Biopython code that builds the backbone (N, CA, C, O; Angstrom):
import numpy as np
from Bio.PDB.StructureBuilder import StructureBuilder

atoms = [
    (1, "MET", "N", (24.697, 137.380, 108.221)),
    (1, "MET", "CA", (24.330, 136.382, 108.804)),
    (1, "MET", "C", (23.210, 136.204, 110.350)),
    (1, "MET", "O", (23.360, 136.941, 111.324)),
    (2, "ILE", "N", (22.094, 135.057, 110.286)),
    (2, "ILE", "CA", (21.833, 134.715, 110.977)),
    (2, "ILE", "C", (22.249, 133.811, 112.214)),
    (2, "ILE", "O", (22.558, 132.782, 111.613)),
    (3, "LYS", "N", (22.381, 133.636, 113.084)),
    (3, "LYS", "CA", (23.205, 132.762, 114.601)),
    (3, "LYS", "C", (21.863, 132.174, 115.587)),
    (3, "LYS", "O", (21.511, 132.715, 116.636)),
    (4, "THR", "N", (21.170, 130.847, 114.932)),
    (4, "THR", "CA", (20.439, 130.282, 115.917)),
    (4, "THR", "C", (21.262, 128.860, 117.054)),
    (4, "THR", "O", (21.949, 127.876, 116.780)),
    (5, "SER", "N", (20.761, 129.408, 118.278)),
    (5, "SER", "CA", (21.359, 128.394, 118.841)),
    (5, "SER", "C", (19.947, 127.963, 119.745)),
    (5, "SER", "O", (18.987, 128.674, 120.041)),
    (6, "LEU", "N", (20.208, 126.529, 120.058)),
    (6, "LEU", "CA", (19.810, 125.261, 120.107)),
    (6, "LEU", "C", (19.965, 124.699, 121.431)),
    (6, "LEU", "O", (21.118, 124.788, 121.854)),
    (7, "VAL", "N", (19.007, 124.062, 122.322)),
    (7, "VAL", "CA", (19.535, 122.848, 123.539)),
    (7, "VAL", "C", (19.198, 122.302, 123.610)),
    (7, "VAL", "O", (18.028, 122.642, 123.787)),
    (8, "LYS", "N", (19.298, 121.071, 123.632)),
    (8, "LYS", "CA", (18.602, 119.589, 123.903)),
    (8, "LYS", "C", (17.433, 119.771, 124.549)),
    (8, "LYS", "O", (17.357, 120.671, 125.385)),
    (9, "ASN", "N", (16.351, 118.963, 124.276)),
    (9, "ASN", "CA", (15.092, 119.203, 124.544)),
    (9, "ASN", "C", (14.868, 118.015, 125.170)),
    (9, "ASN", "O", (14.555, 116.974, 124.591)),
    (10, "PRO", "N", (15.097, 118.218, 126.902)),
    (10, "PRO", "CA", (15.753, 116.823, 128.449)),
    (10, "PRO", "C", (14.511, 115.833, 127.900)),
    (10, "PRO", "O", (14.784, 114.645, 127.733)),
    (11, "ASP", "N", (12.834, 116.416, 127.552)),
    (11, "ASP", "CA", (11.835, 115.412, 127.528)),
    (11, "ASP", "C", (11.915, 114.439, 126.521)),
    (11, "ASP", "O", (11.314, 113.370, 126.627)),
    (12, "THR", "N", (12.436, 114.655, 125.794)),
    (12, "THR", "CA", (12.305, 113.739, 124.198)),
    (12, "THR", "C", (14.012, 114.041, 123.722)),
    (12, "THR", "O", (14.880, 114.828, 124.101)),
    (13, "LYS", "N", (13.929, 112.952, 122.690)),
    (13, "LYS", "CA", (15.487, 112.441, 122.045)),
    (13, "LYS", "C", (15.589, 113.028, 121.440)),
    (13, "LYS", "O", (16.804, 113.195, 121.337)),
    (14, "THR", "N", (14.940, 113.817, 120.581)),
    (14, "THR", "CA", (15.399, 114.258, 118.994)),
    (14, "THR", "C", (15.354, 115.893, 118.856)),
    (14, "THR", "O", (16.162, 116.516, 118.168)),
    (15, "THR", "N", (14.301, 116.493, 119.603)),
    (15, "THR", "CA", (13.707, 118.002, 119.192)),
    (15, "THR", "C", (15.119, 118.610, 120.221)),
    (15, "THR", "O", (16.013, 118.077, 120.876)),
    (16, "TYR", "N", (14.709, 119.951, 119.916)),
    (16, "TYR", "CA", (15.801, 121.311, 120.475)),
    (16, "TYR", "C", (15.044, 122.250, 120.964)),
    (16, "TYR", "O", (13.914, 122.366, 120.490)),
    (17, "ILE", "N", (15.451, 123.085, 121.955)),
    (17, "ILE", "CA", (14.770, 124.730, 121.974)),
    (17, "ILE", "C", (15.222, 125.530, 121.991)),
    (17, "ILE", "O", (16.350, 125.670, 122.465)),
    (18, "VAL", "N", (14.510, 126.453, 121.457)),
    (18, "VAL", "CA", (15.939, 127.756, 120.812)),
    (18, "VAL", "C", (16.076, 128.694, 121.613)),
    (18, "VAL", "O", (15.232, 129.532, 121.934)),
    (19, "GLU", "N", (17.370, 128.563, 122.037)),
    (19, "GLU", "CA", (17.669, 129.291, 123.548)),
    (19, "GLU", "C", (18.025, 130.480, 122.997)),
    (19, "GLU", "O", (18.008, 131.354, 123.864)),
    (20, "GLY", "N", (18.399, 130.966, 121.728)),
    (20, "GLY", "CA", (18.606, 132.582, 120.964)),
    (20, "GLY", "C", (18.786, 132.512, 119.845)),
    (20, "GLY", "O", (18.863, 131.389, 119.347)),
    (21, "GLN", "N", (18.919, 133.652, 119.040)),
    (21, "GLN", "CA", (19.031, 133.768, 117.777)),
    (21, "GLN", "C", (19.515, 135.443, 117.501)),
    (21, "GLN", "O", (19.001, 136.465, 117.955)),
    (22, "LYS", "N", (20.619, 135.295, 116.643)),
    (22, "LYS", "CA", (21.479, 136.814, 117.047)),
    (22, "LYS", "C", (22.067, 137.032, 115.224)),
    (22, "LYS", "O", (22.574, 136.204, 114.468)),
    (23, "THR", "N", (21.735, 138.458, 115.013)),
    (23, "THR", "CA", (22.130, 138.334, 113.451)),
    (23, "THR", "C", (23.127, 139.781, 113.457)),
    (23, "THR", "O", (23.364, 140.778, 114.140)),
    (24, "GLU", "N", (23.489, 139.148, 112.251)),
    (24, "GLU", "CA", (24.899, 140.105, 112.407)),
    (24, "GLU", "C", (25.449, 140.275, 111.303)),
    (24, "GLU", "O", (25.094, 139.310, 110.625)),
    (25, "GLN", "N", (26.453, 141.259, 110.387)),
    (25, "GLN", "CA", (27.052, 141.324, 109.301)),
    (25, "GLN", "C", (28.456, 140.891, 108.842)),
    (25, "GLN", "O", (29.491, 141.502, 109.106)),
    (26, "ILE", "N", (28.393, 140.152, 108.372)),
    (26, "ILE", "CA", (29.774, 139.517, 108.274)),
    (26, "ILE", "C", (30.483, 139.824, 106.812)),
    (26, "ILE", "O", (29.918, 140.146, 105.767)),
    (27, "THR", "N", (32.001, 139.613, 107.077)),
    (27, "THR", "CA", (32.686, 140.173, 105.394)),
    (27, "THR", "C", (32.798, 138.829, 104.802)),
    (27, "THR", "O", (32.767, 137.827, 105.517)),
    (28, "LYS", "N", (32.928, 138.771, 103.519)),
    (28, "LYS", "CA", (33.260, 137.939, 102.585)),
    (28, "LYS", "C", (34.445, 136.977, 102.938)),
    (28, "LYS", "O", (34.346, 135.829, 102.505)),
    (29, "GLU", "N", (35.473, 137.280, 103.617)),
    (29, "GLU", "CA", (36.578, 136.748, 104.000)),
    (29, "GLU", "C", (36.077, 135.707, 105.589)),
    (29, "GLU", "O", (36.377, 134.540, 105.845)),
    (30, "ASN", "N", (35.435, 136.464, 106.215)),
    (30, "ASN", "CA", (34.400, 135.335, 107.309)),
    (30, "ASN", "C", (33.139, 134.048, 106.916)),
    (30, "ASN", "O", (32.671, 132.983, 107.319)),
    (31, "TYR", "N", (33.071, 134.746, 106.178)),
    (31, "TYR", "CA", (32.312, 133.672, 105.334)),
    (31, "TYR", "C", (32.672, 132.572, 104.416)),
    (31, "TYR", "O", (31.956, 131.608, 104.143)),
    (32, "LYS", "N", (33.929, 132.833, 103.941)),
    (32, "LYS", "CA", (34.289, 132.139, 103.284)),
    (32, "LYS", "C", (35.349, 131.170, 104.590)),
    (32, "LYS", "O", (35.595, 129.977, 104.414)),
    (33, "ASN", "N", (35.797, 131.850, 105.682)),
    (33, "ASN", "CA", (36.253, 130.902, 106.984)),
    (33, "ASN", "C", (35.282, 130.131, 107.719)),
    (33, "ASN", "O", (35.524, 129.000, 108.139)),
    (34, "ILE", "N", (34.013, 130.827, 107.905)),
    (34, "ILE", "CA", (33.292, 129.422, 108.315)),
    (34, "ILE", "C", (32.438, 128.438, 107.857)),
    (34, "ILE", "O", (31.648, 127.760, 108.514)),
    (35, "VAL", "N", (32.707, 128.417, 106.459)),
    (35, "VAL", "CA", (31.978, 127.111, 105.489)),
    (35, "VAL", "C", (32.617, 126.886, 104.699)),
    (35, "VAL", "O", (32.269, 126.738, 103.528)),
    (36, "SER", "N", (34.619, 126.733, 105.492)),
    (36, "SER", "CA", (35.402, 126.063, 104.374)),
    (36, "SER", "C", (35.570, 124.373, 104.726)),
    (36, "SER", "O", (35.447, 123.763, 105.788)),
    (37, "LYS", "N", (35.889, 123.939, 103.415)),
    (37, "LYS", "CA", (35.779, 122.008, 103.954)),
    (37, "LYS", "C", (36.717, 122.239, 105.087)),
    (37, "LYS", "O", (36.266, 121.869, 106.171)),
    (38, "ASP", "N", (38.040, 122.815, 105.109)),
    (38, "ASP", "CA", (38.745, 122.016, 106.470)),
    (38, "ASP", "C", (38.058, 122.794, 107.772)),
    (38, "ASP", "O", (38.737, 122.503, 108.757)),
    (39, "THR", "N", (37.266, 123.431, 108.036)),
    (39, "THR", "CA", (36.172, 123.936, 109.389)),
    (39, "THR", "C", (35.323, 122.877, 109.595)),
    (39, "THR", "O", (35.053, 122.282, 110.638)),
    (40, "GLN", "N", (34.990, 122.740, 108.629)),
    (40, "GLN", "CA", (33.896, 121.342, 108.268)),
    (40, "GLN", "C", (34.655, 119.907, 108.656)),
    (40, "GLN", "O", (34.156, 119.024, 109.353)),
    (41, "LYS", "N", (36.219, 119.875, 107.932)),
    (41, "LYS", "CA", (36.437, 118.280, 108.430)),
    (41, "LYS", "C", (36.708, 118.460, 109.939)),
    (41, "LYS", "O", (36.428, 117.415, 110.525)),
    (42, "TRP", "N", (37.278, 119.685, 110.997)),
    (42, "TRP", "CA", (37.822, 119.959, 112.303)),
    (42, "TRP", "C", (36.698, 119.303, 112.943)),
    (42, "TRP", "O", (36.603, 118.186, 113.452)),
    (43, "PHE", "N", (35.536, 120.631, 112.743)),
    (43, "PHE", "CA", (34.190, 119.313, 113.271)),
    (43, "PHE", "C", (33.551, 118.238, 113.436)),
    (43, "PHE", "O", (32.771, 117.742, 114.249)),
    (44, "ARG", "N", (34.080, 117.971, 112.437)),
    (44, "ARG", "CA", (33.823, 116.406, 112.429)),
    (44, "ARG", "C", (34.700, 115.256, 112.838)),
    (44, "ARG", "O", (34.388, 114.075, 112.992)),
    (45, "ASN", "N", (36.122, 115.984, 113.013)),
    (45, "ASN", "CA", (37.037, 114.928, 113.197)),
    (45, "ASN", "C", (37.003, 115.337, 114.844)),
    (45, "ASN", "O", (37.875, 114.724, 115.459)),
    (46, "LEU", "N", (36.060, 116.378, 115.824)),
    (46, "LEU", "CA", (36.358, 116.382, 117.160)),
    (46, "LEU", "C", (34.869, 115.532, 117.701)),
    (46, "LEU", "O", (34.602, 115.191, 118.853)),
    (47, "GLY", "N", (34.214, 115.378, 116.714)),
    (47, "GLY", "CA", (33.053, 114.064, 116.784)),
    (47, "GLY", "C", (31.787, 114.751, 116.479)),
    (47, "GLY", "O", (30.856, 114.060, 116.063)),
    (48, "GLY", "N", (31.635, 115.958, 116.623)),
    (48, "GLY", "CA", (30.539, 116.635, 116.057)),
    (48, "GLY", "C", (29.863, 116.221, 114.634)),
    (48, "GLY", "O", (30.364, 115.305, 113.981)),
    (49, "SER", "N", (28.474, 117.062, 114.073)),
    (49, "SER", "CA", (27.988, 116.956, 112.842)),
    (49, "SER", "C", (27.939, 118.146, 112.481)),
    (49, "SER", "O", (27.490, 119.130, 113.069)),
    (50, "GLU", "N", (28.676, 117.981, 110.945)),
    (50, "GLU", "CA", (28.607, 119.564, 110.225)),
    (50, "GLU", "C", (27.771, 119.162, 108.833)),
    (50, "GLU", "O", (28.125, 118.454, 107.890)),
    (51, "THR", "N", (26.187, 120.083, 109.134)),
    (51, "THR", "CA", (25.570, 119.765, 107.715)),
    (51, "THR", "C", (25.359, 120.921, 106.611)),
    (51, "THR", "O", (24.421, 121.697, 106.794)),
    (52, "ALA", "N", (25.982, 121.042, 105.747)),
    (52, "ALA", "CA", (25.598, 122.426, 104.524)),
    (52, "ALA", "C", (24.440, 122.356, 103.648)),
    (52, "ALA", "O", (24.020, 121.411, 102.980)),
    (53, "LYS", "N", (24.182, 123.065, 103.729)),
    (53, "LYS", "CA", (23.028, 123.413, 102.698)),
    (53, "LYS", "C", (23.423, 124.353, 101.409)),
    (53, "LYS", "O", (23.934, 125.462, 101.566)),
    (54, "ARG", "N", (23.145, 123.820, 100.178)),
    (54, "ARG", "CA", (23.662, 124.667, 99.137)),
    (54, "ARG", "C", (22.818, 125.520, 98.276)),
    (54, "ARG", "O", (22.205, 124.580, 97.769)),
    (55, "THR", "N", (22.357, 126.453, 97.770)),
    (55, "THR", "CA", (21.039, 126.879, 96.768)),
    (55, "THR", "C", (22.288, 127.852, 95.895)),
    (55, "THR", "O", (23.470, 128.136, 96.088)),
    (56, "TYR", "N", (21.182, 128.166, 94.788)),
    (56, "TYR", "CA", (21.642, 129.068, 93.756)),
    (56, "TYR", "C", (21.451, 130.521, 94.355)),
    (56, "TYR", "O", (20.499, 130.659, 95.123)),
    (57, "THR", "N", (22.222, 131.585, 94.101)),
    (57, "THR", "CA", (22.474, 132.725, 94.705)),
    (57, "THR", "C", (22.659, 134.008, 93.834)),
    (57, "THR", "O", (22.875, 133.870, 92.630)),
    (58, "SER", "N", (22.601, 134.947, 94.258)),
    (58, "SER", "CA", (22.619, 136.186, 93.423)),
    (58, "SER", "C", (24.654, 135.992, 93.079)),
    (58, "SER", "O", (25.089, 136.190, 91.945)),
    (59, "ARG", "N", (25.333, 135.711, 93.923)),
    (59, "ARG", "CA", (26.603, 135.179, 93.627)),
    (59, "ARG", "C", (26.862, 134.320, 93.481)),
    (59, "ARG", "O", (28.032, 133.939, 93.526)),
    (60, "GLY", "N", (25.670, 133.466, 93.186)),
    (60, "GLY", "CA", (26.353, 131.567, 92.341)),
    (60, "GLY", "C", (26.250, 130.625, 93.514)),
    (60, "GLY", "O", (25.803, 131.104, 94.555)),
    (61, "TYR", "N", (26.587, 129.398, 93.497)),
    (61, "TYR", "CA", (26.252, 128.507, 93.988)),
    (61, "TYR", "C", (26.754, 128.142, 95.289)),
    (61, "TYR", "O", (27.781, 127.477, 95.424)),
    (62, "LEU", "N", (26.127, 128.518, 96.152)),
    (62, "LEU", "CA", (27.027, 129.038, 97.536)),
    (62, "LEU", "C", (26.242, 128.289, 99.042)),
    (62, "LEU", "O", (25.093, 127.865, 98.920)),
    (63, "ILE", "N", (26.690, 128.222, 99.896)),
    (63, "ILE", "CA", (26.153, 127.162, 101.057)),
    (63, "ILE", "C", (25.347, 128.569, 101.687)),
    (63, "ILE", "O", (25.878, 129.677, 101.616)),
    (64, "THR", "N", (24.173, 128.380, 102.226)),
    (64, "THR", "CA", (23.465, 129.220, 102.593)),
    (64, "THR", "C", (22.971, 129.003, 103.908)),
    (64, "THR", "O", (22.539, 129.952, 104.562)),
    (65, "LYS", "N", (23.003, 127.270, 104.580)),
    (65, "LYS", "CA", (22.411, 127.397, 105.669)),
    (65, "LYS", "C", (24.106, 125.945, 106.529)),
    (65, "LYS", "O", (24.763, 125.039, 106.016)),
    (66, "LEU", "N", (24.071, 126.401, 107.560)),
    (66, "LEU", "CA", (25.273, 125.608, 107.882)),
    (66, "LEU", "C", (24.589, 124.862, 109.286)),
    (66, "LEU", "O", (24.047, 125.611, 110.099)),
    (67, "THR", "N", (24.612, 123.849, 109.471)),
    (67, "THR", "CA", (24.211, 123.323, 110.324)),
    (67, "THR", "C", (25.047, 122.500, 111.401)),
    (67, "THR", "O", (25.322, 121.335, 111.117)),
    (68, "SER", "N", (25.503, 123.070, 112.712)),
    (68, "SER", "CA", (26.263, 122.217, 113.503)),
    (68, "SER", "C", (25.844, 121.272, 114.804)),
    (68, "SER", "O", (25.012, 121.516, 115.678)),
    (69, "ILE", "N", (26.323, 120.622, 114.711)),
    (69, "ILE", "CA", (25.372, 119.795, 116.204)),
    (69, "ILE", "C", (26.907, 119.357, 117.297)),
    (69, "ILE", "O", (27.598, 118.442, 116.847)),
    (70, "SER", "N", (27.257, 119.843, 118.315)),
    (70, "SER", "CA", (28.071, 119.494, 119.429)),
    (70, "SER", "C", (27.954, 117.997, 119.311)),
    (70, "SER", "O", (26.944, 117.471, 118.845)),
    (71, "PRO", "N", (29.381, 117.066, 119.894)),
    (71, "PRO", "CA", (29.746, 115.540, 119.909)),
    (71, "PRO", "C", (29.006, 115.121, 121.507)),
    (71, "PRO", "O", (29.007, 114.040, 122.095)),
    (72, "ASP", "N", (28.571, 116.076, 121.790)),
    (72, "ASP", "CA", (27.701, 115.678, 122.968)),
    (72, "ASP", "C", (26.472, 115.307, 122.560)),
    (72, "ASP", "O", (25.904, 114.372, 123.126)),
    (73, "ARG", "N", (25.852, 116.030, 121.453)),
    (73, "ARG", "CA", (24.425, 116.114, 120.712)),
    (73, "ARG", "C", (23.749, 116.816, 121.646)),
    (73, "ARG", "O", (22.577, 116.448, 121.736)),
    (74, "GLN", "N", (24.226, 118.175, 122.775)),
    (74, "GLN", "CA", (23.312, 118.905, 123.573)),
    (74, "GLN", "C", (23.011, 119.946, 122.786)),
    (74, "GLN", "O", (21.879, 120.425, 122.718)),
    (75, "ASN", "N", (24.051, 120.378, 122.114)),
    (75, "ASN", "CA", (23.622, 121.708, 121.442)),
    (75, "ASN", "C", (23.944, 121.584, 119.906)),
    (75, "ASN", "O", (24.678, 120.780, 119.331)),
    (76, "LYS", "N", (23.058, 122.776, 119.333)),
    (76, "LYS", "CA", (22.750, 123.022, 117.791)),
    (76, "LYS", "C", (22.823, 124.550, 117.580)),
    (76, "LYS", "O", (22.352, 125.392, 118.344)),
    (77, "SER", "N", (23.471, 124.772, 116.451)),
    (77, "SER", "CA", (23.839, 125.860, 116.019)),
    (77, "SER", "C", (23.396, 126.019, 114.771)),
    (77, "SER", "O", (23.841, 125.068, 114.128)),
    (78, "ILE", "N", (22.490, 127.003, 113.797)),
    (78, "ILE", "CA", (21.722, 126.564, 112.606)),
    (78, "ILE", "C", (22.881, 128.209, 112.385)),
    (78, "ILE", "O", (22.804, 129.009, 113.317)),
    (79, "TYR", "N", (23.733, 128.537, 111.334)),
    (79, "TYR", "CA", (23.866, 129.599, 110.441)),
    (79, "TYR", "C", (23.146, 129.513, 109.294)),
    (79, "TYR", "O", (22.965, 128.420, 108.759)),
    (80, "GLN", "N", (22.634, 130.703, 108.764)),
    (80, "GLN", "CA", (21.637, 131.301, 107.513)),
    (80, "GLN", "C", (22.478, 132.537, 107.422)),
    (80, "GLN", "O", (22.745, 133.426, 108.231)),
    (81, "PHE", "N", (22.926, 132.224, 105.727)),
    (81, "PHE", "CA", (23.446, 133.429, 105.337)),
    (81, "PHE", "C", (22.724, 133.936, 104.209)),
    (81, "PHE", "O", (22.608, 133.148, 103.271)),
    (82, "LYS", "N", (22.231, 135.028, 104.088)),
    (82, "LYS", "CA", (22.203, 135.989, 102.871)),
    (82, "LYS", "C", (22.789, 136.848, 102.866)),
    (82, "LYS", "O", (23.323, 137.386, 103.837)),
    (83, "PHE", "N", (22.833, 137.368, 101.057)),
    (83, "PHE", "CA", (23.556, 137.950, 100.660)),
    (83, "PHE", "C", (23.333, 138.567, 99.488)),
    (83, "PHE", "O", (22.884, 138.053, 98.464)),
    (84, "LYS", "N", (23.759, 140.032, 99.716)),
    (84, "LYS", "CA", (23.517, 141.489, 99.471)),
    (84, "LYS", "C", (24.296, 141.999, 98.075)),
    (84, "LYS", "O", (24.209, 143.172, 97.713)),
]
sb = StructureBuilder()
sb.init_structure("model")
sb.init_model(0)
sb.init_chain("A")
sb.init_seg("    ")
for serial, (resi, resn, name, xyz) in enumerate(atoms, 1):
    if name == "N":
        sb.init_residue(resn, " ", resi, " ")
    sb.init_atom(name, np.array(xyz, "f"), 0.0, 1.0, " ", f" {name:<3s}", serial, name[0])
structure = sb.get_structure()
């Protein structure tokens, strides 16, 4: 998993500045917890935005990119998944 953290650019309305990027190995159980429908509903109920992109992988039709925007629209996190 590659996690990219972004912060809102104070000069514009829609652009973000990359704050950091982190790569880590996660288990199948962690992946399921991150991309589950219940988790996405929970973030949306808080007022944030959660967008999932599915593509065909070697393990099937799975979520490969998850974009989360905080309720105050100041922080954005992009999770990219690569399967081995």
